[in-house]
Backbone as a ProteinNet text record, in pm:
[ID]
protein_1_A
[PRIMARY]
XXXXXXXXXXXXXXXXXXXXXXXXXXXXXXXXXXXXXXXXXXXXXXXXXXXXXXXXXXXXXXXXXXXXXXXXXXXXXXXXXXXXXXXXXXXXXXXXXXXXXXXXXXXXXXXXXXXXXXXXXXXXXXXXXXXXXXXXXXXXXXXXXXXXXXXXXXXXXXXXXXXXXXXXXXXXXXXXXXXXXXXXXXXXXXXXXXXXXXXXXXXXXXXXXXXXXXXXXXXXXXXXXXXXXXXXXXXXXXXXXXXXXXXX
[TERTIARY]
9265.1	9154.2	9068	8941.3	8892.1	8818.7	8862.7	8849.2	8784.4	8663.6	8599.8	8602.4	8635.5	8632.7	8508.6	8423.7	8302.4	8330.4	8339.8	8353.8	8315.9	8324.9	8282	8420.2	8532.9	8656.4	8750.7	8827	8940.5	9046.3	9167.1	9251.8	9328.6	9340.2	9315	9201.5	9103.2	8989.7	8895.6	8876.1	8801.4	8880.1	8913.2	9037	8951.3	9047.9	9010.3	9093.7	9097	9189.4	9147.2	9034.7	8975.2	9015.2	9004.2	9030.5	9183.4	9260.5	9406.8	9456.7	9390.3	9419.5	9372	9255	9210.9	9304.5	9356.7	9409.2	9565.8	9621.6	9747.7	9746.2	9643.8	9648.1	9575.8	9498.1	9439.4	9554.9	9651.6	9757.7	9858.2	9867.2	9964.3	9908.5	9764.5	9705.8	9702	9682.7	9710.2	9836.2	9942.4	10082.4	10110.8	10029.3	10046.1	9980.6	9913.2	9836.1	9668.7	9628.6	9485.5	9403.7	9271.1	9215.1	9114.8	9159.6	9091	9010.7	8912.4	8820.4	8736.1	8702.8	8643.8	8503.1	8403.7	8258.5	8251.4	8260.3	8267.3	8138.1	8081.2	7956.1	7948.8	7885.3	7885.7	7875.2	7865.1	7876.4	8042.1	8086.4	8203.6	8225.1	8353.1	8397.1	8422.4	8392.7	8475.2	8619.9	8668.5	8832.1	8887.8	8850.5	8887	9034.1	9126	9239.5	9227.1	9287.8	9280.5	9286.7	9231.8	9269	9356.9	9410.6	9521.2	9467.8	9339.9	9262.6	9110.7	9068.7	8954.2	8829.8	8738.2	8647.7	8512.7	8399.8	8272.6	8203.8	8153.4	8079.3	7933.5	7902.5	7771.1	7698.4	7573.2	7514.4	7434.7	7428.5	7361.3	7223	7172	7039.4	6950	6824.3	6714.6	6604.8	6582.7	6511.6	6360.9	6289.6	6144	6095.2	5976.4	5921.7	6015.3	6075.7	6165.2	6272.3	6336.7	6464.7	6426.8	6376.9	6308.1	6408.4	6557.1	6637.7	6763.8	6851.8	6972	7061.4	7079.1	7181.2	7118.6	6982.1	6927.5	6922.2	6915	6897.9	7041.2	7172.7	7283.6	7357.9	7300.7	7345.6	7280.6	7143.4	7075.6	7156.8	7159.4	7236.1	7374.9	7444.5	7570.7	7550.7	7448.5	7406.8	7376.7	7303	7269.4	7373.9	7469.6	7596.1	7705.4	7677.5	7757.9	7700.1	7565.8	7503.7	7500.1	7519.5	7560.1	7681.3	7769.4	7928.6	7900.8	8001	8024.5	8046.5	8137.5	8146.8	8149.9	8089.5	8072.8	8207.9	8264.4	8391.9	8404.2	8535	8533.8	8528.2	8560.6	8535.4	8533.9	8410	8373.9	8412.7	8502	8519.6	8453.1	8363.1	8294.1	8349.4	8343.3	8388.5	8279.8	8328.8	8217.2	8101.2	8147.1	8081.3	7975	7864.6	7727.8	7663.4	7711	7648.2	7640.2	7730.9	7714.2	7702.7	7728.4	7731.6	7591.5	7509.5	7394.1	7310.1	7271	7158.2	7201.4	7332.2	7362.5	7381.9	7425.4	7432.2	7318.9	7226.1	7088.4	7012.8	7051.6	6999.3	7071.1	7180.6	7268.6	7227.1	7140.2	7057.9	7001.9	6909.7	6798.5	6885.7	6998	7085	7177.2	7209.9	7299.9	7435.1	7437.9	7587.1	7621.7	7553.3	7582.8	7733.9	7787.4	7926.8	8041.5	7981.1	8084.9	8127.7	8242.2	8293.1	8261.2	8173.7	8131.6	8201.8	8280	8343.3	8325.1	8374.7	8365.4	8477.7	8549.8	8662.9	8642.6	8695	8670.2	8779.7	8716	8778.2	8759.9	8647.6	8619.2	8471.7	8362.6	8221	8174.6	8063.2	8015.8	7967.4	7910.7	7874.4	7970.3	8112.9	8214.2	8258.4	8254.1	8294.9	8196.5	8048.2	7948.4	7972.1	8002.7	8000.8	8138.3	8227.9	8358.6	8361	8258.9	8242.2	8128.6	8077.1	7963.1	7821.1	7799.1	7683.7	7571.5	7434.8	7346.6	7350	7294.8	7279	7157.1	7099.6	6967.8	6987.5	7099.5	7121.3	7155.5	7122.1	7109.2	7099.8	7008.4	6972.9	6988.4	6936.8	6939.7	7087.6	7142.8	7301.8	7377.9	7365	7437.3	7400.4	7257.6	7219.2	7247.2	7266	7313.4	7457.4	7551.3	7669.6	7704.1	7635.8	7660.4	7596.1	7505.7	7460.4	7522.9	7587.6	7677.5	7815.2	7862.3	7972.4	7912.8	7804.1	7743.7	7733.8	7691.3	7637.4	7774.1	7880	7975.4	8050.7	8115.1	8163.3	8311.2	8360.6	8487.3	8492.5	8553.4	8582.3	8713.3	8767.8	8883.7	8927.1	9045.3	9084.2	9205.1	9256.8	9394.3	9495.9	9435.4	9537.7	9451.9	9534.4	9506.8	9402.6	9428.4	9350.3	9203.6	9198.9	9084.7	9006.9	9074.5	8978.9	8922	8977	8901.2	8783.4	8812.7	8695.7	8582.9	8609.6	8503.6	8415.6	8509.5	8444.8	8363.9	8398.7	8323.1	8205.4	8221.8	8104.2	8010.9	8056.5	7938.7	7904.1	7994.7	7950.2	7988.2	8119.7	8169.5	8257.4	8255.2	8329.7	8485	8580.2	8727.5	8758.4	8701.7	8722.3	8698.4	8592.4	8562.4	8619.6	8724.9	8793	8917.6	8957.9	9084.5	9170	9319	9403.8	9460.1	9441	9505.9	9565.5	9680.8	9741.2	9765.6	9720.7	9731.5	9870.7	9886.8	10017.8	10071.3	10199.4	10280	10374.4	10364.3	10470.1	10585.9	10688.9	10822.7	10843.8	10925.4	10976.7	11137.7	11153.2	11275.4	11362.5	11478.7	11554.6	11586.4	11626.5	11657.9	11765.9	11837.9	11947.4	11883.5	11885.8	11817.9	11933.7	11903.4	11991.5	11878.1	11897.7	11828.2	11812.5	11698.9	11667	11758.3	11770.8	11858.2	11795.7	11645.2	11566.9	11454	11392.3	11295	11186.8	11114.9	11006.7	10907.6	10748.5	10662.1	10573.7	10574.8	10507.7	10387.9	10275.7	10152.8	10122.6	10104.5	10073.3	9931.9	9874.7	9714.1	9632.5	9503.5	9413.6	9422.5	9404.6	9399.5	9249.2	9198.7	9058.3	9013.9	8874.1	8790.5	8813.6	8774.6	8765.6	8897.8	9011.7	9155.7	9203.2	9115.2	9194	9282.3	9283.7	9391.7	9394.4	9274.7	9244.9	9305.7	9268.5	9317.2	9461	9528	9664.3	9732.6	9657.6	9729.4	9711.1	9596.1	9573.6	9673	9716.2	9793	9926.4	9985.4	10098.5	10144.8	10068	10042.1	10165.4	10142.3	10215.5	10352	10390.8	10514.1	10588.1	10499.4	10559.1	10601.9	10535.9	10569	10686.8	10715.2	10812.1	10950.4	10930.8	11057.7	11016.6	11055.9	11041.3	11093	11201.5	11253.4	11165	11097.3	10997.9	10903.7	10901.6	10822.8	10689.2	10588.2	10482	10419.6	10455.2	10457.8	10317.5	10217.5	10143.1	10143.4	10161.3	10189.4	10051.3	9976.9	9864.8	9750.9	9661.7	9567.1	9478	9430.1	9328.7	9192.1	9143	9037.9	8878.7	8784.3	8667.2	8566.2	8529.6	8445	8302.8	8266	8145.7	8013	8029.6	7899.6	7876.1	7988.4	7975	8010.5	8101.7	8148.1	8281.6	8314.8	8437	8555.2	8657.5	8804.6	8819.1
11443	11404.6	11328.8	11326.2	11273.7	11142.9	11033.8	10894.6	10817.9	10760.7	10672.9	10527	10453.9	10293.9	10263.7	10157.2	10103.1	9972.2	9910.5	9765.1	9710.1	9562.8	9516.9	9486.8	9497	9450	9559	9567.9	9685.3	9619.8	9579.9	9548.3	9648.5	9633.6	9500.3	9507.8	9609.1	9599.2	9466.5	9452.2	9339.2	9284.3	9129	9077.7	9030.2	9018.5	8993.8	9043.5	8959.8	8998.8	9142.1	9160	9280.4	9410	9380.7	9462.1	9497.3	9385.9	9415	9505.7	9492.7	9562.9	9723.8	9730.7	9879.8	9947.7	9881.9	9955.3	9979.6	9907.6	9926.7	10035.8	10007	10115.5	10244.6	10244	10376.2	10435.6	10371.3	10445.3	10499.3	10440.1	10486	10619.1	10596.2	10719.4	10842.1	10808	10918.1	11001.8	10909.5	10944.5	11038.7	10991.8	11069.5	11197.3	11239.4	11368.1	11356.9	11257.6	11216.6	11223.3	11240.4	11251	11113.7	11022.1	10913.9	10864.1	10808.3	10744.6	10634	10561.8	10421.9	10429.2	10363.3	10334.7	10205.9	10146.2	10021.9	9967.8	9866.8	9811.3	9719.1	9721.5	9641.8	9708.5	9622.4	9681.5	9675.4	9802.6	9806.1	9710.5	9618.9	9532.3	9595.5	9558.3	9595.9	9566.7	9685.5	9686.1	9640	9699	9681.5	9757	9702.4	9787.3	9905.8	10008.3	10125.9	10125.8	10152.6	10139.4	10270.2	10260.9	10327	10453.7	10438.7	10523.4	10585.2	10692.7	10736.5	10658.6	10620.7	10492.8	10572	10568.1	10584.7	10443.3	10391.1	10276.8	10283.9	10190.5	10209.1	10082.1	10096.7	9980.3	9911.2	9771.5	9685.8	9749.7	9767.3	9809.8	9719.8	9779.2	9708.8	9675.2	9554.8	9521.9	9576.6	9638.4	9649	9629.6	9715.6	9682.8	9751.5	9861.9	9912.2	9834.6	9780.2	9683.2	9544	9463.4	9349.4	9232.5	9271.9	9141.7	9236.9	9141.6	9201.5	9265.4	9222.7	9266.1	9412	9418.9	9539.5	9646.6	9596.2	9692.3	9747.2	9666.4	9700.2	9816	9783.1	9865.2	9995.7	10002.8	10131.1	10203.8	10135.5	10196.5	10275.1	10206.6	10255.8	10387	10380.5	10490.7	10613.4	10588.4	10730.6	10764	10682.5	10732.9	10807.6	10771.2	10841.6	11000.3	10995.2	11127.7	11203.6	11141.5	11231.6	11245.9	11226.2	11283.2	11422.5	11491.4	11620.7	11689.1	11613.4	11662.9	11545.1	11556.7	11450.1	11413.9	11289.5	11257.5	11286.6	11268.3	11282	11131.5	11019.3	10903.3	10802.4	10706	10593.4	10456.1	10388.6	10229.6	10158.5	10083.7	9960.4	9856.6	9746.1	9627.5	9536.9	9424.6	9379.8	9288.3	9203.2	9118.3	9210.2	9107	9192.7	9267.2	9330.5	9431.7	9545.9	9590.6	9715.8	9838.3	9846.2	9981.5	9970.3	9867.5	9894.2	9980.4	10000.9	10123.1	10256.6	10272	10406.2	10418.8	10315.6	10324.6	10330.8	10269.4	10263.5	10400.1	10485.2	10612.2	10704	10719.9	10805.1	10947.3	10963.7	11103.4	11157.3	11072.5	11120.7	11157.6	11076.1	11082.6	11201.5	11239.2	11381.2	11313.8	11219.3	11157.3	11140.5	11234.1	11216.4	11278.6	11337.9	11402.8	11312.8	11225.5	11133.1	11017.3	10983.7	10859.6	10747.2	10647.4	10521.9	10435.9	10357.6	10239.9	10115.4	9988.9	9870.7	9775.1	9737.5	9664.4	9512.7	9444.9	9278	9221.4	9183.3	9084.4	8950	8916.2	8795.5	8769.4	8798.5	8817.7	8660.3	8658.6	8538.7	8472.7	8512.4	8456.1	8336.7	8380.6	8304.7	8204.7	8240.2	8146.7	8039.3	8064.7	7955.1	7862.5	7918.4	7844.9	7738.3	7810.4	7720.1	7613.3	7624.5	7544.7	7450.6	7454.8	7361.2	7396.1	7505.6	7549.6	7567.7	7539.9	7543.9	7679.5	7693.6	7814.9	7905.9	7841.8	7919.1	7977.9	7927.2	7972.5	8135	8199.8	8353.7	8423.9	8418.4	8484.3	8644.1	8706.4	8842.2	8875.1	8810.8	8859.3	8832.4	8744.3	8732.2	8848.5	8884.4	8982.8	9105.5	9130	9277.1	9269.2	9170.9	9188.9	9207.1	9144.8	9145.5	9276.3	9330.4	9471.3	9592.5	9571.2	9656.7	9683.3	9552.8	9575.6	9652.7	9601.7	9647.9	9824.3	9867.1	9995.9	10084.5	10037	10136.1	10174.1	10307.8	10397.4	10327.7	10242.3	10165.1	10045.6	9927.2	9803.8	9795.6	9760.9	9766	9611.6	9549.8	9415.7	9408.6	9301.8	9288.3	9255.7	9197.4	9148	9158.3	9142.3	9141.2	9024.3	8906.8	8781.5	8805	8876.3	8902.5	9004.3	9096	9197.3	9119.1	9017.5	8944.8	8863.8	8824.9	8739.9	8828	8954.3	9029.8	9087.9	9112.8	9186.5	9078.5	8957.9	8845.5	8818.5	8788	8749	8841.5	8974.7	9077.3	9179.8	9134.4	9250.3	9399.3	9385.5	9547	9565	9691.5	9716.2	9748.7	9717.6	9745.8	9865.8	9974.3	10114.5	10138.2	10039.7	10075.2	9974.3	9901.8	9815.8	9850.1	9885.9	9919.7	9826.8	9822	9711.5	9793.4	9752.8	9799.6	9694	9645	9535.3	9586.3	9489.1	9526.6	9548.1	9655.6	9699	9583.4	9552	9446.9	9520.9	9499.7	9557.5	9508	9595.2	9559.8	9463.9	9360.7	9249.7	9293.7	9272.8	9269.7	9144	9166.3	9049	8979.5	8833.5	8733.5	8655	8600.1	8515.7	8377.6	8305.8	8183.4	8104.1	7977	7868.1	7801.4	7836.8	7796.4	7657.2	7571.7	7425.5	7406.6	7250.1	7222.1	7216.4	7201.1	7188.6	7302.2	7343.2	7443.2	7425	7530.6	7522.7	7617	7588.2	7666.3	7673.1	7799.8	7832	7898.1	7862.1	7915.9	7965.6	8097.8	8139.6	8193.1	8140.8	8179.9	8056.9	8085.3	7982.9	7856.1	7728.3	7616.2	7602.4	7595.5	7573.1	7615.5	7601.6	7611.2	7752	7850	7983.4	8058.4	7984.4	8020.7	7987.4	7883.1	7826.7	7699.1	7654.3	7573.9	7436.7	7398.8	7265.3	7328	7432.8	7477.8	7471.2	7523.4	7528.8	7384.3	7314.9	7177.2	7106	7127.5	7081.6	7145.2	7276.2	7343.9	7295.2	7259.5	7224.1	7076.3	6997.3	6858.1	6848.4	6903.6	6874.6	6936.1	7028.2	7081.1	6960.3	6899.1	6806.6	6668.6	6649	6534.6	6572.1	6691	6732.8	6737.2	6788.9	6811.2	6763.3	6620	6548.3	6598.2	6705.7	6756.8	6895.3	6930.4	7040.7	7013.2	7108.9	7088.6	7182.8	7167.5	7258.9	7252.5	7378.6	7385.8	7472.9	7451.6	7530.7	7584.6	7693.3	7766.5	7860.1	7804.3	7879.7	7794.3	7862.8	7788	7717.9	7606.2	7513.1	7581.1	7551.7	7610.6	7530.2	7590.5	7522.3	7484.1	7365.5	7315.9	7393.4	7467.7	7535.6	7435.7	7311.9	7243.5	7185	7140.9	7060	7154.2	7254.1	7346.9	7265.3	7146.2	7069.2	7126	7053.4	7079	7057.2
10293.2	10272.4	10384.8	10398.2	10524	10480.9	10539.9	10504.6	10627.6	10632.4	10697	10658.7	10745.4	10726.5	10807.2	10747.1	10803.2	10801.9	10923.3	10954.7	11087.5	11122.9	11229	11321.8	11246.2	11311.4	11301.5	11421.8	11423	11502.2	11461.4	11552.8	11642.4	11775.1	11851.4	11918.3	11915.1	11952.3	11943.9	11816	11763.6	11661.3	11693	11625.1	11478.6	11364.7	11247.2	11146.1	11021.7	10919.5	10875.9	10845.4	10785.3	10896.9	11028.6	11101.5	11104.5	11105.5	11104	10990.3	10865.9	10739.6	10780.2	10817.8	10843.9	10943.4	11064.3	11155.4	11085.4	10996.1	10977.5	10840.7	10761.1	10650.5	10704.8	10803.8	10835.8	10921.3	10984.4	11051.8	10959.5	10848.3	10741.9	10676	10643.3	10584.5	10681.3	10808.5	10910.2	10916.4	10909.8	10926.3	10781.9	10680.5	10562.8	10534.6	10664.7	10657.2	10625.7	10618.4	10606.6	10731.4	10725.2	10846.3	10842.5	10932.2	10915.8	11040.3	11033.2	11151.3	11096.3	11222.6	11185.7	11245.1	11182.3	11228.6	11255.4	11389.6	11427	11459.9	11399.7	11417.4	11535.5	11640.4	11751.6	11876.7	11984.7	12120.4	12173.4	12232.6	12265.5	12374.3	12362.1	12478.8	12587.4	12730.8	12841	12840.4	12899.5	12894.5	12764.9	12662.8	12514.2	12520	12453.4	12438.4	12358.6	12357.4	12287.3	12159.5	12042.6	11905.1	11844.2	11771.5	11706.7	11626.4	11591.9	11507	11577.3	11554.5	11624.2	11587.7	11681.9	11659.7	11714.4	11633.7	11665.2	11661.8	11789.3	11790.6	11748.4	11665.6	11591.4	11682.5	11728.9	11797.4	11683.2	11698.3	11593.6	11575	11444	11409.1	11489.8	11508.3	11548.6	11435.2	11389.7	11275.8	11308.7	11192.2	11213.7	11065.9	11029.2	10905.7	10771	10810.8	10708.6	10667.6	10792.5	10769.4	10853.6	10782.2	10872.3	10911.1	10898.6	10943.5	10995.5	11063	11114.2	11026.1	10894.4	10784.3	10756.7	10719.7	10664.9	10794	10926.7	11023.8	11050.6	11022.7	11061.8	10948.1	10840.5	10718	10731.5	10770.7	10792.9	10907.2	11003.9	11140.6	11111.5	11013.5	10946.9	10863	10767.2	10706.8	10766.4	10863.7	10959.3	11046.9	11100.8	11159.8	11055.4	10940.1	10834.8	10839.8	10814.9	10792.5	10933.5	11053.5	11180.1	11230.1	11135.1	11148.7	11167.8	11225.3	11248.7	11107.9	11010.1	10906	10799.2	10678.7	10588.1	10536.4	10532.2	10476.2	10331.5	10278.1	10114.2	10078.3	10151.3	10097	10200.6	10192.2	10291.7	10220.9	10301.8	10259.5	10346.7	10287.9	10377.6	10352.4	10457.9	10446.4	10349.2	10276.1	10193.2	10316.8	10394.6	10459.1	10530.9	10519.4	10603.9	10508.1	10383.9	10301.2	10372.2	10455.2	10540.7	10448.1	10338.1	10267.8	10171.2	10157.3	10092.7	10105.8	10227.8	10261.4	10234.9	10256.7	10192	10055.4	9984.4	9839.7	9781.8	9832.2	9757.4	9791	9892.6	9938.9	9938.6	9862.8	9883.9	9863.5	9753.8	9723.2	9837.8	9888	10007.9	10142.2	10162.4	10255.2	10280.3	10123.9	10119.6	10096.5	10021.4	10017.9	9875.3	9783.1	9653.9	9605.8	9702	9673.8	9751.7	9841.8	9897.6	9827.1	9781.2	9702.3	9820.3	9774	9871.5	9805.5	9853.3	9799.4	9895.6	9838	9900.8	9890.3	9994.8	9985.1	9997.1	9894.7	9903.8	9998.2	10132	10207.2	10226.1	10148	10156.7	10169.5	10060.8	10108.1	10126.1	10221.7	10249.6	10137.4	10024.4	9941.7	9863.3	9854.2	9804.4	9910.8	10025.5	10127.3	10132.2	10132.3	10141.2	10008	9918.9	9796.3	9803.8	9831.9	9866.8	9954.5	10061.6	10161.6	10139.7	10038.9	9992.8	10048	10112.2	10182.7	10048.6	10097.6	9986.3	9929.5	9817.9	9757.2	9794.9	9879.4	9912.2	10053.7	10118.7	10265.1	10267	10354.1	10378.2	10230	10178.9	10049.2	10055.9	10188	10201.7	10216.9	10290.8	10307.7	10169.3	10097.1	9970.1	9894.9	9871.7	9797.4	9830.3	9935.8	9982.1	9984.8	9997.6	9963.5	9824.2	9735.1	9571.7	9525.5	9584.8	9550.7	9568.3	9693.7	9734.7	9664.9	9608.3	9496.1	9395	9329.2	9202.9	9194.8	9318.5	9335.9	9379.5	9429	9469.4	9378	9402.8	9307.8	9256.7	9361.2	9328.6	9413.1	9366.1	9459.9	9456.7	9580.6	9617	9638.4	9542.1	9580.3	9591.8	9640.6	9689	9575.4	9470.8	9354.5	9217.8	9103.5	8969	8962.5	9018.5	8997.5	9059.4	9164.8	9231.1	9150.4	9097.1	8999.7	8898.5	8837.9	8749.9	8792	8921	8973.5	9014.7	9085.1	9106.9	8991.7	8888.3	8757.9	8691.5	8676.7	8636.7	8718.1	8831.8	8909.5	8942.5	8958.2	8985	8879.7	8765.3	8653.2	8685.7	8745.6	8760.7	8656.9	8580.7	8503.7	8542.9	8463.5	8493.4	8549.7	8515	8544.5	8711.3	8736.2	8882.7	8999.4	8945.6	9029.2	9063.7	9174.7	9218.6	9289.9	9245.7	9288.6	9406.8	9540.6	9652	9744.1	9722.1	9792.6	9940.1	10021.9	10174.5	10213.7	10296.4	10352.6	10443.5	10408.6	10505.9	10591.2	10721.1	10832.2	10802.4	10830.2	10836.5	10936.3	10918.6	11020.1	11071.2	11195.4	11238.6	11184.1	11144.2	11101	11196.1	11200.1	11280.7	11236	11296.3	11265.9	11237.2	11104.4	11071	11019.6	11035.1	10952.1	10861.1	10731.1	10632.7	10619.2	10593.4	10575.8	10453.9	10443.8	10326	10215.8	10221.5	10104.4	10126	9988.4	10005.6	10088.1	10153.7	10223.6	10205.2	10195.9	10183	10303.8	10368.1	10479.6	10488.9	10528	10526.8	10676.4	10687.4	10823.3	10817.2	10926.7	10967.4	10994	11040.7	11072.5	10980	11037.1	10931.9	10940.5	10829.3	10797.9	10664.1	10640.9	10534.2	10472	10559.9	10516.7	10484.3	10528	10503.9	10367.7	10323.2	10177.7	10215.4	10341.3	10352	10257.1	10219.7	10159.3	10012.4	9952.9	9823.6	9800.1	9931.3	9934.3	9909.9	9985	9988.8	9850.1	9758	9654.1	9551.1	9566.1	9458.4	9478.5	9603.7	9625	9573.7	9562.4	9535.9	9428.7	9300.5	9192.5	9221.6	9305.8	9320.2	9408.9	9519	9591.7	9513.1	9421.9	9323.7	9235.1	9220.8	9127	9195.9	9331.5	9425.7	9565.2	9571.9	9682.1	9815	9800.5	9933.1	9965.3	9880.7	9936	10057.6	10141.4	10259.6	10246.9	10292.8	10329.1	10468.6	10522.8	10655.5	10704	10787.1	10818.8	10983.9	10991.3	11125.6	11143.9	11251	11309.9	11371.5	11437.2	11506.3	11426.1	11488	11433.3	11390.7	11279.5	11234.9	11287.4	11227.9	11253.1	11136.3	11152	11021.2	11031.7	10926.7	10924.4	10948.5	10873.2	10893.6	11030.2	11102.5	11227.5	11340.2	11326	11429.1	11489.2	11450.7	11525.2	11440.3	11463.2	11443.2	11300.9
[MASK]
++++++++++++++++++++++++++++++++++++++++++++++++++++++++++++++++++++++++++++++++++++++++++++++++++++++++++++++++++++++++++++++++++++++++++++++++++++++++++++++++++++++++++++++++++++++++++++++++++++++++++++++++++++++++++++++++++++++++++++++++++++++++

């Protein structure tokens, strides 16, 4: 199968959780015999490390009357890049952020993509992040609409868990048969010698901040801490950024 991932991140070229998943999953699919490539939206950094997958850089779109903002211009640029591939893929998986898939999904017939499966993977749409962080509901309306409509028009929406399947179905009105659970691959870790702590410990690995759900985890673990005084919650990762002020 010929598979194309469309994203703004790809580990280690452009850092980010979505890019780490694409790099790992894409490499596993390639090892299994599939043809995999990535359309990466953005300007190629100087001295960027070599990616593990074939990459075509898609320069950010230029807004005009047809695509009057950057979000729509980028989505149009991606759609055109797909049609310009030497051979149309069997499946295209778009990241959700930025609504990158909307232009291709809205115009799939005129673009000649009727026979290509167009899917969207839920990494964490801006709409949900804005809501959780208390940002006004009228902030970035075009972006929010594009992400939501890409979910609704996709042939399938890929989510990481059954819980997210329910959330996506309820929030965006997606039929269960169009939701696929695709648990992110977890790399094997080399065993090391450890001396276990005397008491139980919960470890959260990742950036400390709103978008990573750090506050949610603290709230969720409070009842456990009350019931088990010897339990320890430990965060391991860099400091995050407050969306409202930009501070720590």
